[in-house]
C-alpha distance (Angstrom), angle and dihedral (degrees) to the residues before:
residue distance angle dihedral
M1 . . .
S2 3.81 . .
S3 3.80 122.4 .
A4 3.82 91.8 -156.5
G5 3.78 115.4 139.3
L6 3.80 96.4 27.9
N7 3.82 90.2 110.4
P8 3.80 136.7 39.1
R9 3.81 105.6 -83.6
L10 3.81 113.0 -107.8
R11 3.79 105.4 -152.4
D12 3.79 109.9 132.7
W13 3.80 109.9 59.1
R14 3.81 96.8 172.9
G15 3.79 107.7 129.9
Q16 3.82 93.7 -5.1
G17 3.81 117.0 145.0
V18 3.81 114.3 -127.5
W19 3.81 132.3 179.7
I20 3.81 116.6 -166.8
V21 3.80 118.3 -172.2
G22 3.80 111.5 -160.8
A23 3.80 96.2 32.3
S24 3.81 103.7 138.4
S25 3.82 94.6 96.5
G26 3.79 146.0 -12.7
I27 3.79 121.3 20.7
G28 3.79 94.6 -8.0
L29 3.80 94.6 54.2
A30 3.82 93.4 42.5
T31 3.82 90.5 50.9
A32 3.79 91.2 48.4
E33 3.82 89.2 51.5
A34 3.81 92.0 49.6
L35 3.81 93.3 48.2
A36 3.79 93.2 47.2
A37 3.80 89.5 49.8
A38 3.82 88.0 52.8
G39 3.81 91.4 54.5
A40 3.81 103.1 -95.3
R41 3.80 122.9 142.7
V42 3.78 103.3 -126.1
V43 3.80 133.1 -160.7
V44 3.81 110.8 -163.8
S45 3.79 123.8 -160.2
A46 3.80 134.9 -177.8
R47 3.78 138.1 123.2
K48 3.83 95.1 -93.4
A49 3.79 108.6 76.8
G50 3.81 98.1 -171.3
P51 3.84 99.5 68.6
L52 3.81 90.5 42.7
Q53 3.79 92.5 53.0
D54 3.80 90.2 46.9
F55 3.81 89.1 53.5
A56 3.81 93.0 48.9
A57 3.80 90.7 48.9
R58 3.81 90.7 55.2
H59 3.80 97.0 46.6
A60 3.79 126.0 56.1
G61 3.78 112.0 -134.1
A62 3.82 94.1 22.7
L63 3.79 123.5 125.7
A64 3.80 127.8 -155.3
L65 3.80 110.5 -145.5
P66 3.82 109.9 175.8
L67 3.79 115.9 -159.0
D68 3.78 143.3 140.4
A69 3.80 110.2 -109.1
G70 3.79 88.2 -158.2
A71 3.80 94.2 58.3
P72 3.82 114.3 97.2
G73 3.78 110.8 -110.7
A74 3.82 96.3 7.0
L75 3.80 96.7 112.1
A76 3.80 95.5 39.1
G77 3.79 89.3 48.0
A78 3.81 90.9 53.3
V79 3.82 95.2 55.5
P80 3.83 95.9 86.9
Q81 3.82 90.0 55.0
V82 3.80 91.4 46.3
Q83 3.80 91.8 49.9
A84 3.79 93.1 44.6
H85 3.80 90.5 52.8
L86 3.80 100.1 40.2
G87 3.78 103.3 27.7
R88 3.81 91.0 -156.0
L89 3.79 124.7 37.0
D90 3.80 108.8 -140.2
L91 3.81 99.5 167.0
A92 3.80 134.3 18.2
M93 3.81 114.3 -172.0
Y94 3.80 125.3 -171.1
C95 3.79 108.6 -154.6
A96 3.79 101.5 147.4
G97 3.77 111.1 122.7
H98 3.76 146.3 165.4
Y99 3.80 127.1 -151.3
T100 3.76 133.9 175.7
P101 3.83 119.9 163.7
M102 3.80 108.9 -113.3
R103 3.79 137.1 176.2
A104 3.80 128.9 -171.7
D105 3.80 93.8 -106.4
R106 3.82 89.4 58.8
L107 3.79 99.5 39.8
D108 3.81 112.2 168.3
L109 3.81 108.8 -170.5
E110 3.79 95.9 -167.6
E111 3.80 91.3 50.6
A112 3.81 92.2 45.7
L113 3.80 91.1 53.1
R114 3.81 89.8 48.1
H115 3.82 87.6 59.9
Q116 3.79 89.0 52.1
D117 3.79 94.3 48.5
I118 3.81 97.2 47.8
N119 3.80 102.1 33.4
V120 3.80 98.3 40.0
G121 3.80 106.5 12.2
G122 3.80 91.4 51.6
A123 3.80 90.9 52.4
W124 3.80 89.7 52.5
R125 3.80 90.2 49.9
L126 3.80 91.2 52.0
L127 3.80 91.5 48.8
D128 3.80 90.5 49.3
A129 3.81 88.0 52.8
V130 3.81 101.8 44.6
L131 3.81 107.7 28.7
P132 3.82 94.0 76.6
V133 3.81 88.3 52.9
L134 3.80 95.0 47.5
L135 3.80 94.0 44.8
V136 3.80 90.8 54.4
Q137 3.81 91.3 46.1
R138 3.83 91.5 47.7
T139 3.79 87.3 -147.9
G140 3.79 136.0 74.6
H141 3.77 142.7 80.3
V142 3.81 137.2 -106.4
S143 3.80 119.8 -155.6
L144 3.81 124.3 -172.0
V145 3.81 120.8 -165.3
S146 3.80 109.0 -136.1
S147 3.83 124.9 156.8
V148 3.78 142.9 -127.1
A149 3.82 82.2 -105.5
G150 3.79 84.7 79.0
Y151 3.82 92.6 62.0
R152 3.78 96.1 66.9
G153 3.80 134.8 -3.0
L154 3.82 109.3 -89.6
P155 3.79 130.8 -159.7
M156 3.82 111.9 -100.7
A157 3.83 90.3 20.3
L158 3.79 100.0 90.9
A159 3.82 92.2 129.5
Y160 3.80 100.5 24.6
G161 3.82 102.5 47.1
P162 3.82 98.2 57.8
T163 3.81 91.3 52.3
K164 3.80 91.2 53.5
A165 3.79 91.9 47.9
A166 3.80 87.0 52.8
L167 3.82 91.5 52.6
S168 3.80 91.7 51.5
S169 3.80 91.1 50.5
L170 3.79 90.4 46.2
A171 3.81 91.1 52.8
Q172 3.80 91.3 50.2
S173 3.81 91.8 53.8
L174 3.81 91.1 44.4
W175 3.79 91.4 53.6
Q176 3.81 91.1 52.9
D177 3.80 90.6 53.1
L178 3.80 101.1 38.3
H179 3.80 104.2 36.4
P180 3.84 93.4 73.1
R181 3.82 87.1 53.7
G182 3.81 92.7 55.9
L183 3.80 96.4 -105.0
G184 3.80 125.0 130.3
V185 3.80 126.1 -130.5
S186 3.80 126.5 -173.7
V187 3.78 135.4 174.8
V188 3.80 119.1 -151.8
C189 3.82 116.1 -149.0
P190 3.81 111.0 -174.5
G191 3.75 125.4 -178.0
F192 3.79 117.7 -144.1
V193 3.82 113.1 -25.5
A194 3.81 125.0 -178.1
T195 3.81 99.9 -112.7
P196 3.81 136.3 132.2
L197 3.82 87.5 -93.3
T198 3.82 92.8 60.9
A199 3.82 96.9 34.1
G200 3.79 92.2 93.2
N201 3.81 96.0 51.5
T202 3.79 114.9 118.6
H203 3.80 95.2 -178.6
P204 3.83 124.5 87.0
M205 3.80 116.1 -77.3
P206 3.82 106.8 -161.8
A207 3.83 117.9 -148.8
I208 3.81 93.8 0.5
I209 3.81 113.5 -175.4
A210 3.81 137.5 -167.3
P211 3.84 120.9 -98.6
E212 3.80 89.9 -114.8
E213 3.80 90.4 60.0
A214 3.80 89.5 48.0
A215 3.80 89.7 53.6
R216 3.80 91.1 49.4
Q217 3.81 90.4 53.0
I218 3.80 91.7 48.2
L219 3.80 93.9 51.9
R220 3.79 89.2 46.0
G221 3.80 90.1 53.2
W222 3.80 92.6 49.3
A223 3.81 89.7 48.9
R224 3.80 89.5 54.1
G225 3.80 92.7 48.1
E226 3.80 91.7 -118.1
F227 3.78 121.5 171.9
E228 3.82 95.6 -161.3
I229 3.79 114.8 38.4
H230 3.80 109.2 -170.7
F231 3.79 129.4 171.3
P232 2.97 161.0 -137.0
K233 3.79 85.6 25.0
R234 3.82 94.3 -152.5
F235 3.82 87.5 65.6
S236 3.80 105.5 24.1
R237 3.82 92.5 54.0
V238 3.81 89.5 53.7
M239 3.81 90.1 51.8
K240 3.81 91.7 48.9
L241 3.80 89.6 49.1
L242 3.80 90.6 52.3
G243 3.78 88.5 55.3
L244 3.80 90.4 53.6
I245 3.81 92.4 46.1
G246 3.79 87.8 52.6
L247 3.79 89.5 61.3
V248 3.80 87.0 64.2
S249 3.79 103.3 29.0
D250 3.79 126.2 6.1
R251 3.82 88.8 -173.1
A252 3.81 91.1 60.1
A253 3.79 92.7 43.7
F254 3.82 93.0 51.2
A255 3.80 91.5 48.3
L256 3.82 93.9 48.5
L257 3.80 91.3 45.7
R258 3.80 92.1 55.1
R259 3.79 90.0 48.5
T260 3.82 92.3 48.1
T261 3.81 97.5 47.8
G262 3.79 99.2 31.7
L263 3.81 90.2 -130.6
């Protein structure tokens, strides 16, 4: 079932103020490129300053704002610069992420907690920074990048999957609270995308797509007012179906998941 129409439709990006956290590569950078091409004024943040500065040099009106989303106070401290540059914040997107393949027989507690801090903790820090601004504006949109890995526990995703499930749940609660106030909330659930995070995978990655295609799907979802933006459909629908099958039979869901992923 489609979630189109649950948010204000974001179609005309000309002059819109956007802040993307996690924009130095992959989905974040591709989305920043697509929004800038559509006329948005984009602030890009990530730990790596070089790619951000390259982006700002290519796009008039863009601002590179390097920071560590995991550092206490970094995102909140950046808000005055974001506001000074954009004036109005129309979209805040959290795309920063951390992924290391992990199985139970090679559990690394420190690495698992790093997933939690960056993937979930960073999202909380962004919300703490931007929600006061958006609530005063009474307009704007928050988008959190989750994953189909949050639909159902996947092999090799012992640390990563639970953080993405948490982001999806967080977005659902946010929508309940912010929709009555006129604010939009979306959760982006990609399948496999060819990014630095997935470059080290040695296992099969069914229906893998380029970051530019991911960005196109995200902008399409925003234009339709979708709450949950998942893609590519030929893979994400299978993952959603496995979640539904699991409600009836976990045995069947586990078996189909192994067959689908080859793991």
